[in-house]
C-alpha positions in Angstrom: 0.2 -0.1 0.1 1.4 3.4 -1.2 1.9 6.1 1.6 -0.2 9.1 1.9 1.6 12.4 1.3 1.3 13.3 4.8 3.4 10.0 5.9 5.8 10.6 3.0 6.6 14.0 4.0 7.0 12.9 7.8 9.4 10.0 6.6 11.5 12.7 4.5 11.7 14.8 7.3 13.0 11.8 9.6 15.6 11.4 7.2 16.8 14.8 6.8 17.1 14.9 10.5 18.9 11.6 10.4 21.7 13.1 8.1 22.5 15.6 10.9 20.4 18.6 9.5 19.5 20.8 12.4 19.2 24.1 10.4 15.8 25.3 11.7 15.5 27.4 8.6 16.0 24.5 6.0 13.7 22.5 8.1 10.9 25.5 8.2 10.9 25.7 4.6 11.0 22.1 3.8 7.9 22.0 5.8 6.3 25.0 4.4 7.0 23.5 0.8 5.2 20.2 1.8 2.2 22.3 2.8 1.9 24.0 -0.2 2.5 20.8 -2.5 -0.1 19.0 -0.4 -2.7 21.7 -0.9 -2.0 21.6 -4.6 -2.1 18.0 -5.1 -5.5 17.9 -3.3 -6.9 20.7 -5.3 -6.2 18.9 -8.5 -7.2 15.4 -7.1 -3.3 14.3 -7.7 -1.3 11.8 -6.0 2.4 12.5 -5.4 5.0 11.8 -8.2 8.6 13.5 -9.4 6.1 14.4 -12.6 3.3 16.1 -10.5 5.9 18.0 -8.5 7.6 19.2 -11.5 4.3 20.6 -12.8 3.7 22.0 -9.2 7.1 23.9 -9.5 6.2 25.4 -12.8 3.1 27.0 -11.7 4.7 28.3 -8.4 7.6 30.0 -10.2 7.4 33.7 -9.4 7.6 36.3 -12.2 11.2 37.8 -12.8 12.8 39.4 -11.2 12.3 37.4 -8.1 12.8 39.0 -4.7 15.5 37.4 -2.4 12.8 35.5 -0.2 11.3 34.3 -3.5 14.4 32.9 -4.8 15.2 31.1 -1.7 11.5 29.6 -1.4 11.9 28.5 -5.1 15.1 26.5 -4.3 13.5 25.0 -1.3 10.5 23.9 -3.3 12.9 22.2 -5.8 14.6 20.4 -3.1 11.9 19.2 -1.4 10.4 17.6 -4.8 13.6 16.0 -5.0 13.9 14.7 -1.5 10.2 13.5 -1.7 11.0 11.8 -4.7 13.9 10.2 -3.4 12.3 9.0 -0.1 9.4 7.5 -2.2 11.7 5.5 -4.3 13.8 4.3 -1.5 17.0 5.9 -2.7 17.1 8.8 -0.2 20.5 7.7 1.7 22.5 10.7 2.2 22.2 14.7 2.0 23.4 15.4 -1.6 22.9 18.3 -4.2 20.5 18.5 -7.0 22.1 20.4 -9.8 19.7 21.6 -12.4 19.7 19.9 -15.8 22.6 20.2 -18.2 23.1 23.1 -20.8 20.9 22.9 -23.9 22.8 21.6 -27.1 22.2 21.9 -30.8 20.4 19.4 -32.5 22.5 19.1 -35.5 25.2 17.0 -35.2 27.5 19.2 -37.3 26.9 22.1 -34.7 27.4 19.9 -31.8 30.8 19.1 -33.4 31.6 22.6 -33.7 30.9 23.4 -30.1 33.1 20.4 -29.3 36.0 21.6 -31.7 35.9 24.9 -29.8 36.1 23.5 -26.2 39.0 21.4 -27.2 40.7 24.5 -28.4 40.0 26.2 -25.2 41.3 23.1 -23.2 44.6 22.7 -25.3 45.0 26.9 -24.5 45.0 25.9 -20.5 41.6 27.7 -20.2 39.8 27.0 -16.8 36.7 24.6 -16.5 34.4 27.3 -15.7 35.6 29.5 -18.7 35.2 26.4 -21.1 31.8 25.8 -20.0 30.4 29.3 -20.3 31.9 29.2 -24.0 29.9 25.8 -24.6 26.7 27.6 -23.5 27.2 30.8 -25.4 28.3 28.8 -28.4 25.4 26.2 -28.4 22.9 29.1 -27.7 24.1 31.0 -30.9 23.9 27.5 -32.8 20.7 27.0 -31.5 19.3 30.3 -32.7 20.8 29.3 -36.2 18.8 26.4 -36.1 15.3 28.2 -35.2 16.4 30.8 -38.1 16.6 28.0 -40.7 20.4 28.2 -41.1 21.2 24.9 -41.2 24.8 25.1 -42.7 27.6 27.2 -41.1 28.3 28.9 -44.0 24.9 30.5 -44.6 25.4 32.5 -41.7 25.4 36.2 -42.5 26.4 39.5 -40.6 22.8 40.4 -39.7 22.4 36.9 -38.0 24.9 37.9 -35.4 23.3 41.5 -34.6 20.0 39.5 -34.7 21.1 37.2 -31.9 21.3 39.9 -29.7 18.0 41.5 -30.5 16.2 38.5 -29.1 13.9 39.3 -26.2 15.9 36.8 -23.9 18.2 39.7 -23.5 16.0 42.5 -22.6 16.6 43.3 -19.1 19.8 41.6 -18.8 22.6 43.3 -17.0 25.0 44.7 -19.2 27.6 43.1 -17.6 25.9 39.6 -18.8 25.2 40.6 -22.2 28.8 41.8 -22.4 30.1 38.4 -21.3 27.8 36.5 -23.8 29.3 39.0 -26.6 32.8 38.6 -25.5 32.4 34.8 -25.8 30.6 34.8 -29.1 33.1 37.0 -30.5 35.8 34.3 -29.5 33.6 31.6 -30.8 33.3 33.1 -34.2 37.0 34.1 -34.4 38.0 30.8 -33.8 35.4 29.5 -36.8 37.4 32.1 -38.9 40.8 30.8 -37.8 40.0 27.3 -38.6 38.4 28.0 -42.0 35.3 26.7 -40.9 33.4 29.5 -42.4 33.7 31.3 -45.6 32.5 34.6 -44.2 35.5 36.1 -42.6 34.3 39.3 -41.0 31.5 37.6 -38.6 33.3 38.6 -35.5 33.4 42.3 -36.6 29.4 41.9 -36.5 29.4 41.9 -32.4 27.9 45.2 -31.6 30.5 47.7 -30.2 28.4 48.3 -27.1 28.9 44.8 -26.0 32.4 44.8 -26.2 34.6 44.0 -23.4 35.5 46.8 -21.2 38.2 47.3 -18.7 37.1 49.1 -15.4 39.4 50.8 -12.6 40.4 48.0 -10.2 39.4 48.9 -6.7 41.2 47.8 -3.2 40.8 48.1 0.3 42.2 50.9 2.2 45.2 50.2 4.5 43.2 50.9 7.4 40.7 48.2 6.3 43.4 45.9 5.6 44.7 46.2 9.0 41.1 46.0 10.7 40.5 42.6 8.8 44.1 41.0 9.5 43.6 42.1 13.2 40.2 40.8 13.4 38.9 43.9 14.6 35.7 43.6 12.6 35.1 39.9 13.2 31.0 39.3 13.5 29.8 38.1 16.7 28.7 34.5 15.2 29.5 31.2 15.9 31.4 30.6 13.0 33.3 33.7 13.3 36.6 32.3 13.7 36.1 30.2 10.5 35.1 33.3 8.5 38.2 35.2 9.6 40.5 32.2 8.2 38.7 32.6 4.9 39.4 36.2 4.9 42.8 36.0 5.8 43.4 33.3 2.9 42.2 35.7 0.4 43.7 39.0 1.7 47.1 37.3 2.7 47.7 34.7 0.1 45.5 35.8 -2.6 43.7 32.6 -2.8 40.2 32.7 -5.0 37.1 31.9 -3.1 36.6 28.4 -5.0 40.3 27.4 -3.8 39.5 28.6 -0.1 36.5 26.6 0.1 37.6 23.4 -1.5 41.0 23.2 0.6 41.6 20.2 2.2 43.6 19.5 5.7 46.3 17.5 3.7 46.8 20.8 1.8 48.6 22.5 4.8 52.1 21.5 5.3 53.0 22.5 9.0 56.7 21.0 8.5 57.4 23.5 5.9 55.3 26.2 6.3 53.1 26.1 3.2 49.9 25.5 1.5 49.6 23.6 -1.7 46.3 23.5 -3.8 45.4 22.6 -7.3 43.1 25.7 -8.6 39.8 25.1 -9.4 39.6 27.9 -12.0 43.0 26.5 -14.1 43.8 23.2 -12.9 47.2 24.3 -12.1 49.2 23.6 -8.8 50.4 26.1 -6.7 52.2 26.4 -3.6 52.1 29.5 -1.2 54.2 30.3 2.1 52.0 29.7 5.3 52.5 33.4 6.6 52.3 33.3 10.6 49.0 35.0 10.9 47.5 32.8 8.6 48.8 29.7 10.0 47.9 30.9 13.6 44.3 31.6 12.4 44.2 28.2 10.8 45.5 26.3 13.7 43.0 28.2 16.4 39.9 27.1 13.9 41.1 23.6 13.5 42.2 22.7 16.9 39.2 24.6 18.7 36.4 25.6 16.6 36.2 23.3 13.4 33.3 20.7 13.7 34.0 17.1 14.3 33.4 15.6 10.5 34.8 12.9 8.2 35.0 15.2 5.7 38.4 16.1 5.1 37.9 19.9 3.8 39.2 22.5 6.1 36.2 24.9 6.0 32.8 23.1 7.1 29.3 24.1 7.7 28.9 25.4 11.1 25.5 23.8 11.4 24.8 20.2 10.6 25.4 18.3 8.3 29.1 19.0 8.9 30.1 19.2 5.4 32.0 21.1 3.1 30.9 24.9 2.9 29.6 25.9 -0.6 31.6 29.2 -1.6 29.8 31.7 0.4 30.1 35.5 -0.5 28.1 36.4 2.7 31.1 35.7 4.6 33.0 38.5 2.9 30.1 40.7 2.9 29.4 40.6 6.7 33.4 41.6 7.3 33.4 44.6 4.5 30.0 45.8 5.3 31.4 47.2 8.7 33.6 49.9 6.2 32.3 52.8 4.3 32.5 53.1 0.4 36.0 55.0 0.8 37.5 52.1 2.9 35.8 49.5 0.7 34.4 50.4 -2.7 33.0 47.0 -3.1 32.1 43.8 -1.4 33.0 40.4 -1.7 36.1 38.2 -1.7 37.5 39.5 -5.2 38.4 42.8 -3.7 40.6 40.9 -1.1 42.3 39.2 -4.1 42.8 42.4 -5.8 44.4 44.2 -2.8 46.7 41.3 -2.4 48.3 41.7 -5.8 48.2 45.5 -5.7 49.9 45.6 -2.4 52.7 43.4 -4.2 53.2 45.8 -7.0 53.3 48.6 -4.6 56.2 46.8 -3.3 58.4 46.5 -6.4 57.8 42.8 -6.7 58.1 41.5 -10.2 55.4 40.8 -12.4 56.3 37.2 -13.0 56.2 36.5 -9.3 52.9 38.2 -8.5 51.0 36.5 -11.3 52.6 33.1 -10.1 51.6 33.8 -6.6 47.9 34.8 -7.7 48.0 31.7 -9.7 47.5 33.6 -13.0 48.4 31.8 -16.2 49.8 35.0 -18.0 51.9 37.7 -16.4 50.0 40.1 -18.6 46.8 39.2 -16.4 48.0 41.5 -13.4 48.5 44.7 -15.7 44.8 45.5 -14.9 45.9 46.2 -11.2 48.3 48.9 -12.2 45.4 51.1 -11.9 45.4 50.8 -8.2 49.0 51.7 -7.6 48.8 55.4 -7.5 52.4 56.2 -7.0 53.6 54.0 -10.2 50.8 55.6 -12.3 51.9 59.2 -11.5 55.3 58.0 -13.2 53.4 57.1 -16.2 51.8 60.6 -16.6 52.4 62.3 -20.0 53.3 66.1 -20.3 51.2 68.3 -21.9 53.7 69.9 -24.0 52.3 71.0 -27.7 48.9 70.9 -26.2 49.2 73.8 -23.4 46.1 75.3 -22.2 45.6 79.0 -23.4 43.8 79.9 -20.2 45.8 81.3 -17.1 44.6 79.3 -14.4 46.3 76.0 -15.1 49.9 76.0 -13.8 
C-alpha cells in the first residue's frame, strides 16, 4: 500500500534529521513547501510523483525579477520535490545536491561538433573549466538560434544573424555585464571559426555590436586601515562561525587565494612542517604552493584545533550547522566583514576585492610581475596589468606631459 503524502513528508523529514540537518530555516522551508505541495495535490486530485511535483514547481515559479525571499523559497521547493521523490523510491540515503539539468545543445550533429572543437581548442590553451563551460553555453545558444532561424549550414550565416542574436527578447532586462560576457564569448567563437577556416565569411566576429565589447574598469582595493582591521580581526562578526570566517578572509587577503580554492582546501593541503599551502586551483587546474604566513597559520590552527566541527569530511572549512560538510563558496562571509566599512575604505564587497588588494600591494612593493602572477595563480603575467590602475604612485610616473597641447587659459599651471 502506497504511503499518503503526509506519511511521505514525515518520513522524508525524519531522514533529513537523520543526516544531521538541524538548521531550523532548512527544516522550516521544507515543511512549508510540503504544505503548499499537499494543497496543490488535493486541489487537483493528484497523488505525489516526481512529474506532478515538477508541474507544481512550474506553476509556483515567481515572475522575474524575483525577490531574495522568493529565490530562497523556489530553491527550497525544488529541493523538497527531489527529497520526497527519492524517499518515495527508497534511494534517499544521504544529503546531496540536486544540480539543474545540463545546458541545452544544438540538435544538428555538425553544429554540436563545432561546439566540441571550440572546447578542445580552449582546453589545449589551458583555459579554466568554468570558462570553457560558459563558452560552450554561449556557442550552443547561438547555434540553436541559427537552427530556429533556418540556418542549417554554418556557411549560410550572415552578418545580420550575429546582430539579430542580440536583438532577441531574452536579452531584454539583462544586466549590461551579462550581455557583454555573452558578446565576448561569442566573438571568441566566431574568431575561432574564422581562424580554423570553418566559415567562408571572414568578418563575422566584426559584427558583434560595439556597445557589448569587453570593457576594462579601474580596479578597486581596500584601504590600508581596512586591511589592518581585517588582519587583526577587529571587524570579526559576533557569530559562532566567526573564527572560521576570519580564516577565509585571511586566505584571500594575505595569500590571494580565490574563493573557490579557499572552500575546496583540504587538511592535507597544509604542510605544517614546511610552512606552506599547496592547492590545485579550481579555475585553472594548475597546482600552486604558497607560504603559510604566521598570521594565517595561527588563525588556521586556532580554527582547526578549537572551533572546527568534528566530521569525516577532509575539507578545512565546514558548515557550522549540521550536516558538517564542506561549505559551499559563500560570498556572505566577505560581505559580513566588509559591510563594516564605508565606501571610501571598501569600494566593493565580496572576496575578489581581497584578492585584488593582495596583488596591488605586491605591485606597490616593486615585486616583479612574474612573481605576482605566479602567486595569484594567473596563467599569463599580463593578467596582472589591470592592477596597475590601483598603484597611484606608479601611475603618476606614467603621466604624459602637456607639451604641445598647452592650455591657453591662465588658471592652469
